[in-house]
BALO-119385 format. One line per field, with one value per atom (N, C-alpha, C): x, y, z negated; atom name; residue in three letters. Coordinates in nm, 3 decimals. Each point is the difference from the previous one (the first is absolute). Layout:
east: [X,...];
north: [Y,...];
up: [Z,...];
atomo: [CA,...];
residuo: [ala,...];
This chain:
east: [-1.556,0.063,0.148,0.052,0.140,0.079,0.118,0.086,0.065,0.015,0.067,0.149,0.057,0.143,0.060,0.123,0.073,0.125,0.022,0.119,0.077,0.121,0.087,0.077,-0.027,0.055,0.146,0.088,0.143,0.081,-0.059,0.070,-0.102,0.046,-0.091,-0.061,0.071,-0.054,-0.127,0.008,-0.116,-0.113,0.037,-0.102,-0.074,0.074,-0.063,-0.094,0.041,-0.089,-0.126,0.013,-0.119,-0.091,0.057,-0.081,-0.070,0.071,-0.061,-0.116,0.018,-0.106,-0.122,0.024,-0.111,-0.075,0.073,-0.067,-0.080,0.045,-0.070,-0.108,-0.014,-0.097,-0.143,-0.095,-0.140,-0.054,-0.104,-0.065,-0.043,0.016,-0.038,0.114,0.112,0.116,0.053,0.071,0.052,0.152,0.057,0.144,0.028,0.092,0.036,0.151,0.041,0.142,0.018,0.102,0.023,0.148,0.034,0.137,0.030,0.126,0.033,-0.024,-0.048,-0.021,0.130,0.001,0.120,0.051,0.131,0.060,0.031,0.045,0.025,0.113,0.101,0.108,-0.054,-0.088,-0.059,-0.086,-0.076,-0.084,0.086,0.106,0.089,0.065,0.044,0.064,-0.098,-0.122,-0.099,-0.032,-0.015,-0.029,0.119,0.122,0.118,0.001,-0.038,-0.008,-0.105,-0.114,-0.106,0.046,0.070,0.053,0.103,0.087,0.102,-0.066,-0.104,-0.071,-0.063,-0.048,-0.061,0.104,0.127,0.106,0.066,0.020,0.076,-0.064,-0.125,-0.070,-0.060,-0.057,-0.058,-0.132,-0.042,-0.137,-0.093,-0.115,-0.098,-0.136,-0.066,-0.130,0.013,0.115,0.020,0.054,0.033,0.057,0.081,0.077,0.080,-0.096,0.040,-0.085,0.065,-0.083,0.048,0.035,0.065,0.032,-0.125,-0.105,-0.126,-0.062,0.010,-0.053,0.083,0.132,0.085,-0.033,-0.031,-0.038,-0.121,-0.102,-0.120,0.031,0.080,0.036,0.078,0.097,0.082,-0.080,-0.084,-0.081,-0.094,-0.062,-0.091,0.074,0.114,0.078,0.053,0.047,0.050,-0.112,-0.118,-0.113,-0.032,0.002,-0.027,0.108,0.125,0.112,0.006,-0.047,0.011,-0.134,-0.100,-0.135,-0.053,0.034,-0.049,-0.142,-0.049,-0.135,-0.008,-0.113,-0.025,-0.115,-0.082,-0.119,-0.031,-0.031,-0.043,-0.151,-0.047,-0.144,-0.029,-0.128,-0.041,-0.023,0.053,-0.016,-0.140,-0.019,-0.132,-0.050,0.092,-0.037,0.022,0.015,0.019,0.144,0.093,0.140,0.062,0.095,0.067,0.101,-0.005,0.097,0.045,0.119,0.051,0.003,-0.072,0.009,0.130,0.080,0.133,0.029,0.103,0.041,0.066,-0.003,0.061,0.143,0.093,0.139,0.018,-0.080,0.015,-0.043,-0.079,-0.045,0.078,0.095,0.079,0.089,0.019,0.098,0.139,0.098,0.138,0.041,-0.040,0.036,-0.063,-0.126,-0.069,0.063,0.031,0.064,0.137,0.074,0.130,-0.016,-0.104,-0.028,-0.033,-0.080,-0.034,0.125,0.087,0.123,0.090,0.016,0.082,-0.057,-0.132,-0.066,0.027,-0.018,0.015,0.143,0.096,0.141,0.036,-0.052,0.025,-0.060,-0.122,-0.063,0.083,0.043,0.081,0.130,0.067,0.127,-0.017,-0.111,-0.025,-0.051,-0.054,-0.067,0.058,0.111,0.062,0.056,-0.023,0.058,0.088,0.096,0.092,-0.075,0.037,-0.065,0.052];
north: [0.241,0.125,-0.007,0.113,0.009,0.075,-0.052,0.069,0.120,0.107,0.119,-0.029,0.037,-0.020,0.129,0.024,0.118,-0.046,0.052,-0.029,0.129,0.008,0.114,-0.034,0.073,-0.031,0.042,-0.084,0.032,-0.076,-0.104,-0.074,-0.080,-0.064,-0.072,-0.124,-0.060,-0.116,0.039,0.110,0.048,0.041,0.065,0.038,-0.124,-0.107,-0.122,-0.060,0.000,-0.051,0.084,0.133,0.086,-0.033,-0.020,-0.037,-0.133,-0.096,-0.131,0.014,0.085,0.021,0.065,0.092,0.065,-0.102,-0.084,-0.100,-0.098,-0.028,-0.095,0.062,0.130,0.069,-0.021,-0.005,-0.015,0.129,-0.013,0.119,0.091,0.129,0.098,0.040,-0.074,0.039,0.132,0.074,0.131,-0.001,0.077,0.019,0.148,0.038,0.140,0.013,0.092,0.035,0.139,0.019,0.132,0.023,0.127,0.031,-0.065,-0.034,-0.056,0.104,-0.047,0.090,0.018,0.095,0.031,-0.126,-0.004,-0.120,0.020,-0.105,0.005,0.097,0.011,0.096,0.143,0.030,0.134,0.024,-0.099,0.012,0.027,-0.076,0.017,0.138,0.047,0.133,0.109,-0.008,0.103,0.002,-0.116,-0.005,0.049,-0.023,0.052,0.153,0.058,0.147,0.053,-0.065,0.043,-0.008,-0.108,-0.018,0.109,0.028,0.104,0.136,0.030,0.127,0.008,-0.114,0.001,0.031,-0.033,0.023,0.136,0.043,0.124,0.095,-0.023,0.090,0.118,0.092,0.118,-0.034,0.088,-0.010,0.031,-0.062,0.028,0.014,0.110,0.024,0.025,0.053,0.037,-0.108,-0.118,-0.104,-0.100,-0.080,-0.107,-0.104,-0.062,-0.098,-0.138,-0.103,-0.138,-0.039,-0.113,-0.051,-0.022,-0.052,-0.022,0.132,0.102,0.131,0.061,-0.019,0.049,-0.074,-0.128,-0.076,0.065,0.029,0.064,0.138,0.078,0.134,-0.006,-0.091,-0.010,-0.050,-0.100,-0.053,0.108,0.073,0.107,0.111,0.042,0.107,-0.044,-0.123,-0.052,-0.002,-0.044,-0.001,0.141,0.094,0.140,0.054,-0.031,0.053,-0.061,-0.123,-0.069,-0.014,0.069,-0.007,-0.143,-0.075,-0.136,-0.002,-0.121,-0.015,0.052,0.044,0.049,0.097,-0.008,0.084,0.034,0.126,0.043,-0.013,-0.071,-0.014,0.012,0.008,-0.005,-0.145,-0.042,-0.136,-0.024,-0.116,-0.041,0.085,0.061,0.087,0.147,0.029,0.137,0.049,-0.086,0.037,0.004,0.091,0.003,-0.115,-0.073,-0.106,0.004,-0.049,-0.009,-0.148,-0.032,-0.134,-0.005,-0.102,-0.003,-0.135,-0.001,-0.124,-0.092,-0.127,-0.099,-0.027,0.002,-0.028,-0.145,-0.092,-0.140,-0.024,0.090,-0.014,0.088,0.078,0.087,-0.081,0.051,-0.060,0.028,-0.075,0.025,0.142,0.048,0.135,0.104,-0.018,0.094,-0.005,-0.119,-0.014,0.067,-0.011,0.067,0.151,0.050,0.144,0.044,-0.079,0.032,-0.001,-0.097,-0.008,0.120,0.036,0.117,0.127,0.016,0.116,0.002,-0.116,-0.011,0.024,-0.053,0.023,0.147,0.067,0.144,0.077,-0.037,0.068,-0.021,-0.124,-0.030,0.080,0.005,0.073,0.149,0.057,0.141,0.031,-0.100,0.028,-0.076,-0.066,-0.074,0.098,-0.026,0.081,-0.088,0.059,-0.077,-0.057,-0.120,-0.066,0.055];
up: [2.328,-0.040,0.036,0.044,0.041,-0.108,-0.032,-0.096,0.068,-0.074,0.052,0.014,0.114,0.024,0.052,-0.040,0.044,0.073,0.119,0.078,0.020,-0.050,0.029,0.127,0.104,0.131,0.010,-0.054,-0.005,0.104,0.059,0.105,0.081,0.107,0.090,-0.065,-0.094,-0.072,-0.077,-0.070,-0.077,0.095,0.110,0.099,0.051,0.026,0.051,-0.104,-0.128,-0.106,-0.010,0.020,-0.002,0.117,0.117,0.119,-0.023,-0.055,-0.029,-0.098,-0.101,-0.098,0.066,0.092,0.071,0.084,0.074,0.084,-0.084,-0.122,-0.086,-0.087,0.007,-0.087,0.051,-0.091,0.042,0.063,0.079,0.056,-0.114,0.020,-0.101,-0.092,0.004,-0.081,0.053,-0.084,0.038,0.001,0.091,0.008,-0.012,-0.087,-0.020,0.018,0.085,0.014,-0.057,-0.080,-0.059,-0.019,-0.023,-0.036,-0.134,-0.025,-0.131,-0.110,-0.112,-0.114,-0.075,-0.092,-0.075,-0.069,-0.021,-0.059,-0.148,-0.063,-0.145,-0.036,0.087,-0.026,0.000,0.095,0.006,-0.124,-0.039,-0.118,-0.124,-0.014,-0.116,0.001,0.117,0.009,-0.038,0.051,-0.032,-0.149,-0.060,-0.144,-0.083,0.049,-0.069,0.002,0.113,0.010,-0.097,-0.006,-0.092,-0.145,-0.032,-0.136,-0.032,0.096,-0.020,-0.023,0.075,-0.019,-0.139,-0.051,-0.134,-0.106,0.028,-0.097,0.015,0.125,0.017,0.101,0.031,0.091,-0.076,0.072,-0.065,-0.070,-0.088,-0.051,0.116,0.001,0.105,-0.065,0.030,-0.062,-0.149,-0.039,-0.140,-0.090,0.055,-0.087,0.079,-0.072,0.060,0.060,0.108,0.067,-0.001,-0.006,0.003,0.144,0.015,0.133,0.083,-0.060,0.072,0.045,-0.085,0.038,0.114,-0.005,0.110,0.129,-0.010,0.118,0.067,-0.078,0.055,0.058,-0.071,0.048,0.131,0.008,0.121,0.120,-0.021,0.112,0.052,-0.090,0.039,0.075,-0.053,0.063,0.136,0.009,0.127,0.105,-0.038,0.093,0.048,-0.093,0.034,0.094,-0.029,0.079,0.140,0.013,0.128,0.071,-0.052,0.056,0.002,-0.104,-0.012,-0.052,-0.021,-0.051,-0.143,-0.037,-0.134,0.003,-0.099,-0.002,-0.145,-0.024,-0.133,-0.008,-0.103,-0.020,-0.149,-0.033,-0.139,-0.037,-0.114,-0.048,-0.055,-0.054,-0.049,-0.116,-0.073,-0.111,0.034,0.129,0.044,-0.003,-0.040,-0.009,0.140,0.022,0.130,0.010,0.110,0.024,0.146,0.023,0.136,0.039,0.104,0.056,0.079,-0.023,0.060,0.062,0.082,0.062,-0.102,0.027,-0.087,0.044,-0.093,0.037,0.045,-0.052,0.039,0.144,0.055,0.139,0.097,-0.053,0.087,0.092,0.121,0.090,-0.056,0.048,-0.043,0.033,0.117,0.042,-0.093,-0.034,-0.089,-0.140,-0.048,-0.132,0.000,0.110,0.009,-0.007,0.064,-0.005,-0.142,-0.070,-0.139,-0.088,0.020,-0.080,0.029,0.126,0.034,-0.063,0.008,-0.060,-0.151,-0.063,-0.146,-0.044,0.076,-0.033,0.011,0.101,0.015,-0.117,-0.039,-0.114,-0.127,-0.022,-0.118,0.002,0.113,0.011,-0.030,0.042,-0.021,-0.140,-0.069,-0.128,-0.118,0.018,-0.110,-0.101,-0.124,-0.106,-0.085,-0.066,-0.084,-0.119,-0.038,-0.115,-0.129];
atomo: [N,CA,C,N,CA,C,N,CA,C,N,CA,C,N,CA,C,N,CA,C,N,CA,C,N,CA,C,N,CA,C,N,CA,C,N,CA,C,N,CA,C,N,CA,C,N,CA,C,N,CA,C,N,CA,C,N,CA,C,N,CA,C,N,CA,C,N,CA,C,N,CA,C,N,CA,C,N,CA,C,N,CA,C,N,CA,C,N,CA,C,N,CA,C,N,CA,C,N,CA,C,N,CA,C,N,CA,C,N,CA,C,N,CA,C,N,CA,C,N,CA,C,N,CA,C,N,CA,C,N,CA,C,N,CA,C,N,CA,C,N,CA,C,N,CA,C,N,CA,C,N,CA,C,N,CA,C,N,CA,C,N,CA,C,N,CA,C,N,CA,C,N,CA,C,N,CA,C,N,CA,C,N,CA,C,N,CA,C,N,CA,C,N,CA,C,N,CA,C,N,CA,C,N,CA,C,N,CA,C,N,CA,C,N,CA,C,N,CA,C,N,CA,C,N,CA,C,N,CA,C,N,CA,C,N,CA,C,N,CA,C,N,CA,C,N,CA,C,N,CA,C,N,CA,C,N,CA,C,N,CA,C,N,CA,C,N,CA,C,N,CA,C,N,CA,C,N,CA,C,N,CA,C,N,CA,C,N,CA,C,N,CA,C,N,CA,C,N,CA,C,N,CA,C,N,CA,C,N,CA,C,N,CA,C,N,CA,C,N,CA,C,N,CA,C,N,CA,C,N,CA,C,N,CA,C,N,CA,C,N,CA,C,N,CA,C,N,CA,C,N,CA,C,N,CA,C,N,CA,C,N,CA,C,N,CA,C,N,CA,C,N,CA,C,N,CA,C,N,CA,C,N,CA,C,N,CA,C,N,CA,C,N,CA,C,N,CA,C,N,CA,C,N,CA,C,N,CA,C,N,CA,C,N,CA,C,N,CA,C,N,CA,C,N,CA,C,N,CA,C,N,CA,C,N,CA,C,N,CA,C,N,CA,C,N,CA,C,N,CA,C];
residuo: [met,met,met,ile,ile,ile,asp,asp,asp,lys,lys,lys,arg,arg,arg,leu,leu,leu,phe,phe,phe,arg,arg,arg,leu,leu,leu,val,val,val,asn,asn,asn,asn,asn,asn,asp,asp,asp,val,val,val,arg,arg,arg,gln,gln,gln,arg,arg,arg,ala,ala,ala,ile,ile,ile,asp,asp,asp,ala,ala,ala,ile,ile,ile,trp,trp,trp,gly,gly,gly,ala,ala,ala,pro,pro,pro,asp,asp,asp,gly,gly,gly,ala,ala,ala,gln,gln,gln,val,val,val,val,val,val,leu,leu,leu,ser,ser,ser,glu,glu,glu,pro,pro,pro,thr,thr,thr,arg,arg,arg,asn,asn,asn,leu,leu,leu,asp,asp,asp,gln,gln,gln,asn,asn,asn,ala,ala,ala,arg,arg,arg,phe,phe,phe,his,his,his,ala,ala,ala,ile,ile,ile,cys,cys,cys,ser,ser,ser,glu,glu,glu,leu,leu,leu,ser,ser,ser,lys,lys,lys,cys,cys,cys,gly,gly,gly,pro,pro,pro,glu,glu,glu,trp,trp,trp,gly,gly,gly,gly,gly,gly,arg,arg,arg,arg,arg,arg,arg,arg,arg,ser,ser,ser,gly,gly,gly,glu,glu,glu,glu,glu,glu,trp,trp,trp,lys,lys,lys,leu,leu,leu,leu,leu,leu,leu,leu,leu,ile,ile,ile,ser,ser,ser,ala,ala,ala,his,his,his,ala,ala,ala,gln,gln,gln,ala,ala,ala,thr,thr,thr,glu,glu,glu,gly,gly,gly,asp,asp,asp,gly,gly,gly,glu,glu,glu,met,met,met,ile,ile,ile,his,his,his,gly,gly,gly,leu,leu,leu,glu,glu,glu,gly,gly,gly,glu,glu,glu,pro,pro,pro,ile,ile,ile,arg,arg,arg,leu,leu,leu,arg,arg,arg,glu,glu,glu,ser,ser,ser,thr,thr,thr,ser,ser,ser,leu,leu,leu,met,met,met,ser,ser,ser,lys,lys,lys,lys,lys,lys,arg,arg,arg,ala,ala,ala,ser,ser,ser,ser,ser,ser,leu,leu,leu,ile,ile,ile,glu,glu,glu,tyr,tyr,tyr,ser,ser,ser,glu,glu,glu,ala,ala,ala,phe,phe,phe,leu,leu,leu,ala,ala,ala,gln,gln,gln,asn,asn,asn,arg,arg,arg,arg,arg,arg,glu,glu,glu,arg,arg,arg];
């Protein structure tokens, strides 16, 4: 069995270690190259926006919303606004739910777009405490 390894290709040294790992891998092992996913700073910024909306954002759906609820609302709205992934379906009990993208799997570029969208929404909808 092979241990999972992640190489962030930031310089030639790391690239060489990745190449060495590939040459040493057993037949059937898999290699995946992808855009970098969102970083911790982006994650923290997005959660700060959600928290701020819970404190000074508008009521939504007739009541104040928590940071977690704002997270769901913003991700859904951003997907709708940018034609991202998302699908409305009936849940297991017949309830309407939106299948949405995961923020932890977003590329840095996509996460930046979500943050910009969320900051604009906050700026337009902030109310005094």
